[in-house]
N, CA, C and O atoms as a Tinker XYZ file with bonds, in Angstrom:
   516  protein
     1  N    -25.032000   11.825000    5.904000    73     2
     2  CA   -25.178000   12.932000    6.815000    64     1     3
     3  C    -25.728000   12.405000    8.134000    63     2     4     5
     4  O    -26.680000   11.624000    8.142000    81     3
     5  N    -25.139000   12.824000    9.241000    73     3     6
     6  CA   -25.543000   12.357000   10.559000    64     5     7
     7  C    -26.903000   12.925000   10.943000    63     6     8     9
     8  O    -27.197000   14.091000   10.681000    81     7
     9  N    -27.716000   12.101000   11.560000    73     7    10
    10  CA   -29.081000   12.520000   11.888000    64     9    11
    11  C    -29.186000   13.391000   13.127000    63    10    12    13
    12  O    -30.128000   14.180000   13.209000    81    11
    13  N    -28.294000   13.302000   14.088000    73    11    14
    14  CA   -28.319000   14.098000   15.312000    64    13    15
    15  C    -29.697000   14.090000   15.970000    63    14    16    17
    16  O    -30.396000   15.103000   15.947000    81    15
    17  N    -30.096000   12.958000   16.558000    73    15    18
    18  CA   -31.402000   12.926000   17.223000    64    17    19
    19  C    -31.399000   13.831000   18.453000    63    18    20    21
    20  O    -30.337000   14.205000   18.951000    81    19
    21  N    -32.588000   14.180000   18.940000    73    19    22
    22  CA   -32.651000   14.979000   20.165000    64    21    23
    23  C    -32.007000   14.219000   21.327000    63    22    24    25
    24  O    -31.992000   12.989000   21.328000    81    23
    25  N    -31.484000   14.932000   22.298000    73    23    26
    26  CA   -30.941000   14.260000   23.483000    64    25    27
    27  C    -32.048000   13.511000   24.228000    63    26    28    29
    28  O    -33.224000   13.835000   24.059000    81    27
    29  N    -31.698000   12.522000   25.044000    73    27    30
    30  CA   -32.721000   11.793000   25.814000    64    29    31
    31  C    -33.586000   12.748000   26.629000    63    30    32    33
    32  O    -33.084000   13.672000   27.269000    81    31
    33  N    -34.891000   12.510000   26.593000    73    31    34
    34  CA   -35.835000   13.316000   27.353000    64    33    35
    35  C    -36.267000   14.608000   26.673000    63    34    36    37
    36  O    -37.096000   15.343000   27.210000    81    35
    37  N    -35.711000   14.893000   25.494000    73    35    38
    38  CA   -36.089000   16.102000   24.755000    64    37    39
    39  C    -36.815000   15.671000   23.487000    63    38    40    41
    40  O    -36.293000   14.861000   22.721000    81    39
    41  N    -38.001000   16.200000   23.260000    73    39    42
    42  CA   -38.773000   15.819000   22.079000    64    41    43
    43  C    -38.310000   16.613000   20.854000    63    42    44    45
    44  O    -37.725000   17.687000   20.995000    81    43
    45  N    -38.570000   16.092000   19.668000    73    43    46
    46  CA   -38.272000   16.872000   18.465000    64    45    47
    47  C    -38.962000   18.233000   18.470000    63    46    48    49
    48  O    -38.370000   19.227000   18.046000    81    47
    49  N    -40.198000   18.289000   18.941000    73    47    50
    50  CA   -40.914000   19.572000   18.994000    64    49    51
    51  C    -40.198000   20.561000   19.911000    63    50    52    53
    52  O    -40.146000   21.755000   19.618000    81    51
    53  N    -39.649000   20.069000   21.014000    73    51    54
    54  CA   -38.884000   20.942000   21.905000    64    53    55
    55  C    -37.602000   21.424000   21.224000    63    54    56    57
    56  O    -37.188000   22.567000   21.420000    81    55
    57  N    -36.977000   20.566000   20.431000    73    55    58
    58  CA   -35.780000   20.971000   19.688000    64    57    59
    59  C    -36.128000   22.083000   18.691000    63    58    60    61
    60  O    -35.372000   23.040000   18.521000    81    59
    61  N    -37.281000   21.940000   18.040000    73    59    62
    62  CA   -37.716000   22.961000   17.080000    64    61    63
    63  C    -38.022000   24.269000   17.821000    63    62    64    65
    64  O    -37.655000   25.350000   17.359000    81    63
    65  N    -38.695000   24.164000   18.970000    73    63    66
    66  CA   -38.935000   25.358000   19.793000    64    65    67
    67  C    -37.616000   26.058000   20.108000    63    66    68    69
    68  O    -37.510000   27.280000   20.012000    81    67
    69  N    -36.614000   25.267000   20.486000    73    67    70
    70  CA   -35.307000   25.818000   20.818000    64    69    71
    71  C    -34.641000   26.490000   19.636000    63    70    72    73
    72  O    -34.040000   27.555000   19.778000    81    71
    73  N    -34.746000   25.867000   18.458000    73    71    74
    74  CA   -34.149000   26.465000   17.263000    64    73    75
    75  C    -34.804000   27.804000   16.947000    63    74    76    77
    76  O    -34.120000   28.773000   16.617000    81    75
    77  N    -36.126000   27.857000   17.047000    73    75    78
    78  CA   -36.847000   29.102000   16.795000    64    77    79
    79  C    -36.389000   30.179000   17.783000    63    78    80    81
    80  O    -36.137000   31.317000   17.387000    81    79
    81  N    -36.283000   29.825000   19.050000    73    79    82
    82  CA   -35.868000   30.784000   20.075000    64    81    83
    83  C    -34.435000   31.267000   19.856000    63    82    84    85
    84  O    -34.146000   32.452000   20.020000    81    83
    85  N    -33.539000   30.351000   19.486000    73    83    86
    86  CA   -32.135000   30.749000   19.297000    64    85    87
    87  C    -31.952000   31.625000   18.066000    63    86    88    89
    88  O    -31.058000   32.470000   18.030000    81    87
    89  N    -32.797000   31.426000   17.058000    73    87    90
    90  CA   -32.692000   32.247000   15.848000    64    89    91
    91  C    -33.155000   33.674000   16.106000    63    90    92    93
    92  O    -32.555000   34.630000   15.614000    81    91
    93  N    -34.227000   33.809000   16.882000    73    91    94
    94  CA   -34.818000   35.116000   17.148000    64    93    95
    95  C    -35.012000   35.883000   15.842000    63    94    96    97
    96  O    -34.927000   35.290000   14.766000    81    95
    97  N    -35.265000   37.160000   15.912000    73    95    98
    98  CA   -35.374000   37.997000   14.719000    64    97    99
    99  C    -36.261000   37.425000   13.630000    63    98   100   101
   100  O    -37.114000   36.575000   13.884000    81    99
   101  N    -36.048000   37.900000   12.421000    73    99   102
   102  CA   -36.899000   37.530000   11.292000    64   101   103
   103  C    -36.801000   36.051000   10.958000    63   102   104   105
   104  O    -37.788000   35.452000   10.531000    81   103
   105  N    -35.612000   35.438000   11.146000    73   103   106
   106  CA   -35.486000   34.015000   10.812000    64   105   107
   107  C    -36.298000   33.153000   11.773000    63   106   108   109
   108  O    -36.956000   32.205000   11.345000    81   107
   109  N    -36.258000   33.469000   13.060000    73   107   110
   110  CA   -37.065000   32.739000   14.028000    64   109   111
   111  C    -38.550000   32.925000   13.779000    63   110   112   113
   112  O    -39.328000   31.973000   13.840000    81   111
   113  N    -38.933000   34.165000   13.498000    73   111   114
   114  CA   -40.343000   34.453000   13.202000    64   113   115
   115  C    -40.810000   33.702000   11.954000    63   114   116   117
   116  O    -41.919000   33.169000   11.920000    81   115
   117  N    -39.959000   33.665000   10.939000    73   115   118
   118  CA   -40.324000   32.987000    9.686000    64   117   119
   119  C    -40.442000   31.490000    9.904000    63   118   120   121
   120  O    -41.398000   30.871000    9.437000    81   119
   121  N    -39.483000   30.897000   10.607000    73   119   122
   122  CA   -39.557000   29.460000   10.876000    64   121   123
   123  C    -40.785000   29.132000   11.707000    63   122   124   125
   124  O    -41.443000   28.121000   11.461000    81   123
   125  N    -41.105000   29.967000   12.687000    73   123   126
   126  CA   -42.308000   29.746000   13.499000    64   125   127
   127  C    -43.566000   29.847000   12.640000    63   126   128   129
   128  O    -44.493000   29.053000   12.804000    81   127
   129  N    -43.603000   30.804000   11.739000    73   127   130
   130  CA   -44.774000   30.988000   10.858000    64   129   131
   131  C    -44.981000   29.784000    9.950000    63   130   132   133
   132  O    -46.098000   29.281000    9.830000    81   131
   133  N    -43.901000   29.315000    9.304000    73   131   134
   134  CA   -44.081000   28.171000    8.401000    64   133   135
   135  C    -44.417000   26.910000    9.194000    63   134   136   137
   136  O    -45.172000   26.060000    8.724000    81   135
   137  N    -43.859000   26.792000   10.388000    73   135   138
   138  CA   -44.209000   25.651000   11.241000    64   137   139
   139  C    -45.704000   25.661000   11.534000    63   138   140   141
   140  O    -46.366000   24.629000   11.417000    81   139
   141  N    -46.241000   26.816000   11.912000    73   139   142
   142  CA   -47.680000   26.928000   12.185000    64   141   143
   143  C    -48.504000   26.564000   10.958000    63   142   144   145
   144  O    -49.511000   25.866000   11.072000    81   143
   145  N    -48.087000   27.029000    9.791000    73   143   146
   146  CA   -48.820000   26.720000    8.554000    64   145   147
   147  C    -48.780000   25.223000    8.248000    63   146   148   149
   148  O    -49.787000   24.641000    7.842000    81   147
   149  N    -47.621000   24.605000    8.443000    73   147   150
   150  CA   -47.485000   23.166000    8.184000    64   149   151
   151  C    -48.387000   22.380000    9.122000    63   150   152   153
   152  O    -49.106000   21.481000    8.687000    81   151
   153  N    -48.351000   22.711000   10.397000    73   151   154
   154  CA   -49.162000   21.986000   11.380000    64   153   155
   155  C    -50.648000   22.221000   11.159000    63   154   156   157
   156  O    -51.456000   21.327000   11.411000    81   155
   157  N    -51.023000   23.401000   10.695000    73   155   158
   158  CA   -52.429000   23.686000   10.419000    64   157   159
   159  C    -52.907000   22.973000    9.152000    63   158   160   161
   160  O    -54.088000   22.647000    9.034000    81   159
   161  N    -52.001000   22.731000    8.209000    73   159   162
   162  CA   -52.372000   22.047000    6.960000    64   161   163
   163  C    -52.853000   20.632000    7.247000    63   162   164   165
   164  O    -53.757000   20.129000    6.579000    81   163
   165  N    -52.249000   19.995000    8.238000    73   163   166
   166  CA   -52.650000   18.651000    8.646000    64   165   167
   167  C    -52.157000   18.452000   10.071000    63   166   168   169
   168  O    -50.963000   18.252000   10.292000    81   167
   169  N    -53.072000   18.506000   11.046000    73   167   170
   170  CA   -52.664000   18.359000   12.445000    64   169   171
   171  C    -51.962000   17.029000   12.750000    63   170   172   173
   172  O    -51.353000   16.887000   13.811000    81   171
   173  N    -52.038000   16.063000   11.843000    73   171   174
   174  CA   -51.364000   14.786000   12.047000    64   173   175
   175  C    -49.905000   14.775000   11.613000    63   174   176   177
   176  O    -49.231000   13.755000   11.754000    81   175
   177  N    -49.409000   15.882000   11.090000    73   175   178
   178  CA   -48.010000   15.964000   10.676000    64   177   179
   179  C    -47.118000   15.714000   11.884000    63   178   180   181
   180  O    -47.371000   16.224000   12.976000    81   179
   181  N    -46.077000   14.928000   11.675000    73   179   182
   182  CA   -45.144000   14.582000   12.747000    64   181   183
   183  C    -43.922000   15.489000   12.665000    63   182   184   185
   184  O    -43.334000   15.665000   11.598000    81   183
   185  N    -43.551000   16.061000   13.802000    73   183   186
   186  CA   -42.328000   16.850000   13.863000    64   185   187
   187  C    -41.181000   15.933000   14.261000    63   186   188   189
   188  O    -41.291000   15.135000   15.192000    81   187
   189  N    -40.071000   16.068000   13.528000    73   187   190
   190  CA   -38.886000   15.274000   13.807000    64   189   191
   191  C    -37.676000   16.205000   13.847000    63   190   192   193
   192  O    -37.756000   17.372000   13.463000    81   191
   193  N    -36.559000   15.663000   14.321000    73   191   194
   194  CA   -35.306000   16.405000   14.356000    64   193   195
   195  C    -34.251000   15.501000   13.747000    63   194   196   197
   196  O    -33.826000   14.527000   14.368000    81   195
   197  N    -33.825000   15.824000   12.524000    73   195   198
   198  CA   -32.827000   15.026000   11.812000    64   197   199
   199  C    -31.841000   15.980000   11.159000    63   198   200   201
   200  O    -32.199000   17.101000   10.797000    81   199
   201  N    -30.620000   15.543000   11.011000    73   199   202
   202  CA   -29.611000   16.353000   10.330000    64   201   203
   203  C    -29.439000   17.724000   10.988000    63   202   204   205
   204  O    -29.007000   18.693000   10.362000    81   203
   205  N    -29.797000   17.766000   12.289000    73   203   206
   206  CA   -29.699000   18.990000   13.077000    64   205   207
   207  C    -30.642000   20.095000   12.579000    63   206   208   209
   208  O    -30.359000   21.279000   12.757000    81   207
   209  N    -31.753000   19.706000   11.960000    73   207   210
   210  CA   -32.770000   20.656000   11.491000    64   209   211
   211  C    -34.169000   20.093000   11.740000    63   210   212   213
   212  O    -34.338000   18.882000   11.881000    81   211
   213  N    -35.170000   20.973000   11.793000    73   211   214
   214  CA   -36.555000   20.501000   11.887000    64   213   215
   215  C    -36.961000   19.756000   10.612000    63   214   216   217
   216  O    -36.598000   20.135000    9.499000    81   215
   217  N    -37.724000   18.685000   10.819000    73   215   218
   218  CA   -38.243000   17.881000    9.709000    64   217   219
   219  C    -39.718000   17.623000    9.996000    63   218   220   221
   220  O    -40.093000   17.284000   11.118000    81   219
   221  N    -40.546000   17.786000    8.973000    73   219   222
   222  CA   -41.963000   17.476000    9.101000    64   221   223
   223  C    -42.279000   16.290000    8.205000    63   222   224   225
   224  O    -41.886000   16.253000    7.039000    81   223
   225  N    -43.005000   15.308000    8.773000    73   223   226
   226  CA   -43.271000   14.059000    8.066000    64   225   227
   227  C    -44.725000   13.642000    8.177000    63   226   228   229
   228  O    -45.433000   14.011000    9.114000    81   227
   229  N    -45.145000   12.867000    7.203000    73   227   230
   230  CA   -46.423000   12.180000    7.206000    64   229   231
   231  C    -46.319000   11.091000    6.150000    63   230   232   233
   232  O    -46.322000   11.381000    4.953000    81   231
   233  N    -46.228000    9.854000    6.581000    73   231   234
   234  CA   -45.994000    8.725000    5.672000    64   233   235
   235  C    -44.695000    8.918000    4.896000    63   234   236   237
   236  O    -44.570000    8.452000    3.764000    81   235
   237  N    -43.742000    9.595000    5.495000    73   235   238
   238  CA   -42.461000    9.916000    4.869000    64   237   239
   239  C    -42.175000   11.402000    5.041000    63   238   240   241
   240  O    -43.045000   12.168000    5.455000    81   239
   241  N    -40.959000   11.796000    4.724000    73   239   242
   242  CA   -40.558000   13.193000    4.901000    64   241   243
   243  C    -41.325000   14.095000    3.932000    63   242   244   245
   244  O    -41.443000   13.807000    2.741000    81   243
   245  N    -41.839000   15.192000    4.482000    73   243   246
   246  CA   -42.486000   16.224000    3.672000    64   245   247
   247  C    -41.455000   17.293000    3.328000    63   246   248   249
   248  O    -41.165000   17.544000    2.158000    81   247
   249  N    -40.901000   17.923000    4.376000    73   247   250
   250  CA   -39.914000   18.976000    4.153000    64   249   251
   251  C    -39.057000   19.181000    5.383000    63   250   252   253
   252  O    -39.397000   18.747000    6.484000    81   251
   253  N    -37.938000   19.853000    5.173000    73   251   254
   254  CA   -37.062000   20.273000    6.253000    64   253   255
   255  C    -37.123000   21.793000    6.333000    63   254   256   257
   256  O    -37.508000   22.462000    5.374000    81   255
   257  N    -36.743000   22.323000    7.477000    73   255   258
   258  CA   -36.717000   23.767000    7.666000    64   257   259
   259  C    -35.352000   24.212000    8.142000    63   258   260   261
   260  O    -35.003000   24.041000    9.310000    81   259
   261  N    -34.582000   24.781000    7.236000    73   259   262
   262  CA   -33.223000   25.195000    7.571000    64   261   263
   263  C    -33.149000   26.716000    7.621000    63   262   264   265
   264  O    -33.834000   27.409000    6.868000    81   263
   265  N    -32.311000   27.221000    8.515000    73   263   266
   266  CA   -32.127000   28.665000    8.623000    64   265   267
   267  C    -30.688000   29.006000    8.246000    63   266   268   269
   268  O    -29.737000   28.471000    8.814000    81   267
   269  N    -30.554000   29.894000    7.292000    73   267   270
   270  CA   -29.256000   30.395000    6.853000    64   269   271
   271  C    -29.221000   31.889000    7.130000    63   270   272   273
   272  O    -30.231000   32.478000    7.514000    81   271
   273  N    -28.087000   32.488000    6.940000    73   271   274
   274  CA   -27.943000   33.921000    7.205000    64   273   275
   275  C    -28.929000   34.755000    6.390000    63   274   276   277
   276  O    -29.523000   35.701000    6.907000    81   275
   277  N    -29.101000   34.404000    5.123000    73   275   278
   278  CA   -29.912000   35.224000    4.228000    64   277   279
   279  C    -31.297000   34.657000    3.938000    63   278   280   281
   280  O    -32.097000   35.319000    3.277000    81   279
   281  N    -31.607000   33.439000    4.419000    73   279   282
   282  CA   -32.897000   32.841000    4.078000    64   281   283
   283  C    -33.277000   31.736000    5.052000    63   282   284   285
   284  O    -32.426000   31.103000    5.677000    81   283
   285  N    -34.575000   31.527000    5.158000    73   283   286
   286  CA   -35.118000   30.316000    5.766000    64   285   287
   287  C    -35.533000   29.455000    4.581000    63   286   288   289
   288  O    -36.295000   29.892000    3.719000    81   287
   289  N    -35.024000   28.228000    4.547000    73   287   290
   290  CA   -35.233000   27.346000    3.396000    64   289   291
   291  C    -36.103000   26.161000    3.804000    63   290   292   293
   292  O    -35.799000   25.447000    4.760000    81   291
   293  N    -37.183000   25.970000    3.065000    73   291   294
   294  CA   -38.010000   24.773000    3.205000    64   293   295
   295  C    -37.684000   23.871000    2.024000    63   294   296   297
   296  O    -37.972000   24.213000    0.877000    81   295
   297  N    -37.091000   22.732000    2.301000    73   295   298
   298  CA   -36.719000   21.801000    1.243000    64   297   299
   299  C    -37.700000   20.636000    1.256000    63   298   300   301
   300  O    -37.808000   19.914000    2.247000    81   299
   301  N    -38.407000   20.463000    0.158000    73   299   302
   302  CA   -39.390000   19.389000    0.013000    64   301   303
   303  C    -38.709000   18.171000   -0.591000    63   302   304   305
   304  O    -38.142000   18.240000   -1.682000    81   303
   305  N    -38.770000   17.054000    0.126000    73   303   306
   306  CA   -38.067000   15.837000   -0.268000    64   305   307
   307  C    -38.456000   15.369000   -1.667000    63   306   308   309
   308  O    -37.606000   14.885000   -2.414000    81   307
   309  N    -39.716000   15.504000   -2.026000    73   307   310
   310  CA   -40.202000   15.061000   -3.334000    64   309   311
   311  C    -40.812000   16.238000   -4.105000    63   310   312   313
   312  O    -41.776000   16.072000   -4.853000    81   311
   313  N    -40.245000   17.405000   -3.914000    73   311   314
   314  CA   -40.796000   18.624000   -4.490000    64   313   315
   315  C    -40.937000   18.618000   -5.997000    63   314   316   317
   316  O    -41.862000   19.226000   -6.536000    81   315
   317  N    -40.022000   17.933000   -6.690000    73   315   318
   318  CA   -40.083000   17.903000   -8.157000    64   317   319
   319  C    -41.343000   17.193000   -8.652000    63   318   320   321
   320  O    -41.744000   17.363000   -9.804000    81   319
   321  N    -41.960000   16.402000   -7.783000    73   319   322
   322  CA   -43.177000   15.670000   -8.169000    64   321   323
   323  C    -44.455000   16.366000   -7.721000    63   322   324   325
   324  O    -45.551000   15.838000   -7.906000    81   323
   325  N    -44.317000   17.546000   -7.134000    73   323   326
   326  CA   -45.491000   18.240000   -6.599000    64   325   327
   327  C    -45.956000   19.359000   -7.521000    63   326   328   329
   328  O    -45.138000   20.047000   -8.130000    81   327
   329  N    -47.274000   19.541000   -7.625000    73   327   330
   330  CA   -47.777000   20.695000   -8.372000    64   329   331
   331  C    -47.473000   21.967000   -7.582000    63   330   332   333
   332  O    -47.604000   21.985000   -6.358000    81   331
   333  N    -47.074000   23.012000   -8.269000    73   331   334
   334  CA   -46.754000   24.288000   -7.625000    64   333   335
   335  C    -47.353000   25.425000   -8.444000    63   334   336   337
   336  O    -46.621000   26.245000   -8.997000    81   335
   337  N    -48.693000   25.477000   -8.523000    73   335   338
   338  CA   -49.323000   26.474000   -9.382000    64   337   339
   339  C    -49.046000   27.921000   -8.972000    63   338   340   341
   340  O    -49.133000   28.818000   -9.811000    81   339
   341  N    -48.720000   28.165000   -7.715000    73   339   342
   342  CA   -48.439000   29.528000   -7.252000    64   341   343
   343  C    -46.954000   29.878000   -7.358000    63   342   344   345
   344  O    -46.560000   31.000000   -7.040000    81   343
   345  N    -46.128000   28.926000   -7.802000    73   343   346
   346  CA   -44.712000   29.204000   -8.013000    64   345   347
   347  C    -43.926000   29.486000   -6.741000    63   346   348   349
   348  O    -43.047000   30.347000   -6.734000    81   347
   349  N    -44.235000   28.768000   -5.664000    73   347   350
   350  CA   -43.499000   28.964000   -4.416000    64   349   351
   351  C    -42.059000   28.473000   -4.510000    63   350   352   353
   352  O    -41.158000   29.083000   -3.937000    81   351
   353  N    -41.839000   27.382000   -5.225000    73   351   354
   354  CA   -40.479000   26.849000   -5.330000    64   353   355
   355  C    -39.602000   27.851000   -6.079000    63   354   356   357
   356  O    -39.906000   28.249000   -7.203000    81   355
   357  N    -38.509000   28.248000   -5.428000    73   355   358
   358  CA   -37.603000   29.218000   -6.041000    64   357   359
   359  C    -36.132000   28.845000   -5.853000    63   358   360   361
   360  O    -35.242000   29.659000   -6.097000    81   359
   361  N    -35.885000   27.610000   -5.416000    73   359   362
   362  CA   -34.526000   27.158000   -5.171000    64   361   363
   363  C    -34.446000   25.654000   -5.429000    63   362   364   365
   364  O    -35.446000   24.942000   -5.342000    81   363
   365  N    -33.251000   25.190000   -5.745000    73   363   366
   366  CA   -33.022000   23.766000   -6.043000    64   365   367
   367  C    -33.905000   23.300000   -7.198000    63   366   368   369
   368  O    -34.361000   22.157000   -7.216000    81   367
   369  N    -34.140000   24.175000   -8.143000    73   367   370
   370  CA   -35.050000   23.873000   -9.249000    64   369   371
   371  C    -34.463000   22.909000  -10.262000    63   370   372   373
   372  O    -35.202000   22.303000  -11.039000    81   371
   373  N    -33.151000   22.758000  -10.268000    73   371   374
   374  CA   -32.508000   21.883000  -11.246000    64   373   375
   375  C    -32.499000   20.421000  -10.805000    63   374   376   377
   376  O    -32.196000   19.539000  -11.609000    81   375
   377  N    -32.823000   20.153000   -9.552000    73   375   378
   378  CA   -32.788000   18.789000   -9.033000    64   377   379
   379  C    -33.886000   17.920000   -9.599000    63   378   380   381
   380  O    -34.947000   18.406000   -9.989000    81   379
   381  N    -33.619000   16.635000   -9.638000    73   379   382
   382  CA   -34.585000   15.683000  -10.171000    64   381   383
   383  C    -35.618000   15.268000   -9.127000    63   382   384   385
   384  O    -36.661000   14.716000   -9.476000    81   383
   385  N    -35.338000   15.528000   -7.844000    73   383   386
   386  CA   -36.220000   15.064000   -6.788000    64   385   387
   387  C    -36.693000   16.195000   -5.881000    63   386   388   389
   388  O    -37.896000   16.384000   -5.701000    81   387
   389  N    -35.770000   16.935000   -5.319000    73   387   390
   390  CA   -36.102000   17.975000   -4.345000    64   389   391
   391  C    -36.411000   19.306000   -5.003000    63   390   392   393
   392  O    -35.997000   19.585000   -6.129000    81   391
   393  N    -37.156000   20.122000   -4.259000    73   391   394
   394  CA   -37.386000   21.519000   -4.601000    64   393   395
   395  C    -37.405000   22.273000   -3.279000    63   394   396   397
   396  O    -37.736000   21.703000   -2.239000    81   395
   397  N    -37.055000   23.543000   -3.316000    73   395   398
   398  CA   -37.007000   24.321000   -2.082000    64   397   399
   399  C    -37.645000   25.687000   -2.264000    63   398   400   401
   400  O    -37.798000   26.200000   -3.373000    81   399
   401  N    -38.008000   26.252000   -1.117000    73   399   402
   402  CA   -38.531000   27.607000   -1.047000    64   401   403
   403  C    -37.581000   28.384000   -0.146000    63   402   404   405
   404  O    -37.438000   28.058000    1.032000    81   403
   405  N    -36.938000   29.396000   -0.684000    73   403   406
   406  CA   -36.105000   30.292000    0.109000    64   405   407
   407  C    -36.945000   31.510000    0.465000    63   406   408   409
   408  O    -37.481000   32.185000   -0.414000    81   407
   409  N    -37.053000   31.784000    1.754000    73   407   410
   410  CA   -37.792000   32.948000    2.229000    64   409   411
   411  C    -36.762000   33.903000    2.828000    63   410   412   413
   412  O    -36.079000   33.568000    3.796000    81   411
   413  N    -36.660000   35.077000    2.248000    73   411   414
   414  CA   -35.681000   36.072000    2.688000    64   413   415
   415  C    -36.339000   37.123000    3.579000    63   414   416   417
   416  O    -37.561000   37.267000    3.605000    81   415
   417  N    -35.509000   37.841000    4.296000    73   415   418
   418  CA   -36.005000   38.875000    5.203000    64   417   419
   419  C    -36.926000   39.831000    4.451000    63   418   420   421
   420  O    -36.597000   40.302000    3.362000    81   419
   421  N    -38.073000   40.107000    5.042000    73   419   422
   422  CA   -39.024000   41.031000    4.452000    64   421   423
   423  C    -40.022000   40.375000    3.514000    63   422   424   425
   424  O    -41.030000   40.986000    3.160000    81   423
   425  N    -39.759000   39.148000    3.108000    73   423   426
   426  CA   -40.692000   38.435000    2.224000    64   425   427
   427  C    -41.772000   37.761000    3.055000    63   426   428   429
   428  O    -41.555000   37.361000    4.199000    81   427
   429  N    -42.929000   37.652000    2.445000    73   427   430
   430  CA   -44.001000   36.888000    3.077000    64   429   431
   431  C    -44.265000   35.676000    2.205000    63   430   432   433
   432  O    -43.954000   35.666000    1.014000    81   431
   433  N    -44.836000   34.668000    2.808000    73   431   434
   434  CA   -45.151000   33.460000    2.053000    64   433   435
   435  C    -46.667000   33.336000    1.958000    63   434   436   437
   436  O    -47.394000   33.666000    2.895000    81   435
   437  N    -47.114000   32.865000    0.835000    73   435   438
   438  CA   -48.534000   32.619000    0.615000    64   437   439
   439  C    -48.913000   31.385000    1.443000    63   438   440   441
   440  O    -48.629000   30.249000    1.064000    81   439
   441  N    -49.557000   31.642000    2.576000    73   439   442
   442  CA   -49.883000   30.559000    3.494000    64   441   443
   443  C    -50.760000   29.487000    2.886000    63   442   444   445
   444  O    -50.524000   28.298000    3.100000    81   443
   445  N    -51.759000   29.884000    2.138000    73   443   446
   446  CA   -52.651000   28.895000    1.514000    64   445   447
   447  C    -51.886000   28.046000    0.504000    63   446   448   449
   448  O    -52.070000   26.830000    0.448000    81   447
   449  N    -51.032000   28.677000   -0.291000    73   447   450
   450  CA   -50.256000   27.932000   -1.285000    64   449   451
   451  C    -49.288000   26.964000   -0.604000    63   450   452   453
   452  O    -49.095000   25.847000   -1.084000    81   451
   453  N    -48.677000   27.382000    0.511000    73   451   454
   454  CA   -47.780000   26.486000    1.241000    64   453   455
   455  C    -48.560000   25.308000    1.800000    63   454   456   457
   456  O    -48.104000   24.167000    1.728000    81   455
   457  N    -49.727000   25.576000    2.351000    73   455   458
   458  CA   -50.540000   24.481000    2.880000    64   457   459
   459  C    -50.980000   23.527000    1.767000    63   458   460   461
   460  O    -51.048000   22.316000    1.979000    81   459
   461  N    -51.275000   24.059000    0.600000    73   459   462
   462  CA   -51.607000   23.199000   -0.537000    64   461   463
   463  C    -50.422000   22.306000   -0.904000    63   462   464   465
   464  O    -50.608000   21.130000   -1.215000    81   463
   465  N    -49.204000   22.855000   -0.871000    73   463   466
   466  CA   -48.006000   22.047000   -1.145000    64   465   467
   467  C    -47.833000   20.962000   -0.094000    63   466   468   469
   468  O    -47.512000   19.822000   -0.429000    81   467
   469  N    -48.041000   21.300000    1.164000    73   467   470
   470  CA   -47.921000   20.316000    2.249000    64   469   471
   471  C    -48.937000   19.194000    2.039000    63   470   472   473
   472  O    -48.595000   18.016000    2.148000    81   471
   473  N    -50.168000   19.554000    1.742000    73   471   474
   474  CA   -51.211000   18.527000    1.527000    64   473   475
   475  C    -50.891000   17.659000    0.307000    63   474   476   477
   476  O    -51.133000   16.452000    0.321000    81   475
   477  N    -50.353000   18.270000   -0.740000    73   475   478
   478  CA   -49.963000   17.498000   -1.925000    64   477   479
   479  C    -48.807000   16.554000   -1.595000    63   478   480   481
   480  O    -48.771000   15.424000   -2.082000    81   479
   481  N    -47.864000   17.011000   -0.772000    73   479   482
   482  CA   -46.744000   16.158000   -0.371000    64   481   483
   483  C    -47.235000   14.979000    0.473000    63   482   484   485
   484  O    -46.742000   13.860000    0.330000    81   483
   485  N    -48.199000   15.233000    1.346000    73   483   486
   486  CA   -48.782000   14.151000    2.152000    64   485   487
   487  C    -49.469000   13.147000    1.246000    63   486   488   489
   488  O    -49.279000   11.940000    1.397000    81   487
   489  N    -50.259000   13.631000    0.312000    73   487   490
   490  CA   -50.969000   12.737000   -0.614000    64   489   491
   491  C    -49.982000   11.904000   -1.425000    63   490   492   493
   492  O    -50.196000   10.708000   -1.619000    81   491
   493  N    -48.916000   12.519000   -1.895000    73   491   494
   494  CA   -47.892000   11.793000   -2.658000    64   493   495
   495  C    -47.238000   10.719000   -1.798000    63   494   496   497
   496  O    -47.060000    9.589000   -2.253000    81   495
   497  N    -46.880000   11.055000   -0.569000    73   495   498
   498  CA   -46.272000   10.055000    0.326000    64   497   499
   499  C    -47.217000    8.892000    0.585000    63   498   500   501
   500  O    -46.800000    7.734000    0.579000    81   499
   501  N    -48.473000    9.196000    0.808000    73   499   502
   502  CA   -49.454000    8.134000    1.086000    64   501   503
   503  C    -49.683000    7.266000   -0.146000    63   502   504   505
   504  O    -49.869000    6.055000   -0.028000    81   503
   505  N    -49.671000    7.875000   -1.316000    73   503   506
   506  CA   -49.871000    7.102000   -2.548000    64   505   507
   507  C    -48.714000    6.143000   -2.802000    63   506   508   509
   508  O    -48.898000    5.086000   -3.404000    81   507
   509  N    -47.517000    6.515000   -2.339000    73   507   510
   510  CA   -46.334000    5.689000   -2.567000    64   509   511
   511  C    -46.044000    4.739000   -1.416000    63   510   512   513
   512  O    -45.145000    3.903000   -1.500000    81   511
   513  N    -46.828000    4.877000   -0.318000    73   511   514
   514  CA   -46.595000    4.031000    0.870000    64   513   515
   515  C    -47.129000    2.633000    0.661000    63   514   516
   516  O    -47.021000    1.792000    1.553000    81   515
């Protein structure tokens, strides 16, 4: 899959800002909300733009943020190895490596539980680095 880096002079964070703005409505609001939660979980998280979607990393990829017609999907690169006591993962459950969270219109996400997943993903990446 092609990575589609940002154009010269445009930062990944600016690309993410643009994606949020172009989505507008509930999908833009949801992507902005999860972005804020991810960045608050660890201010050192790096924003990237790969595969034409937002990517958050720390010692490796944590998750991607994709917007579809019916859902905003957070796909965790190593989700199958992460504890999920609050049951946020609700998609890609059959995979051996990845797990995803589909957030549909009108749904809210447990911010603390998402931040716990982000911190666990960071810890896992650092342990394997």
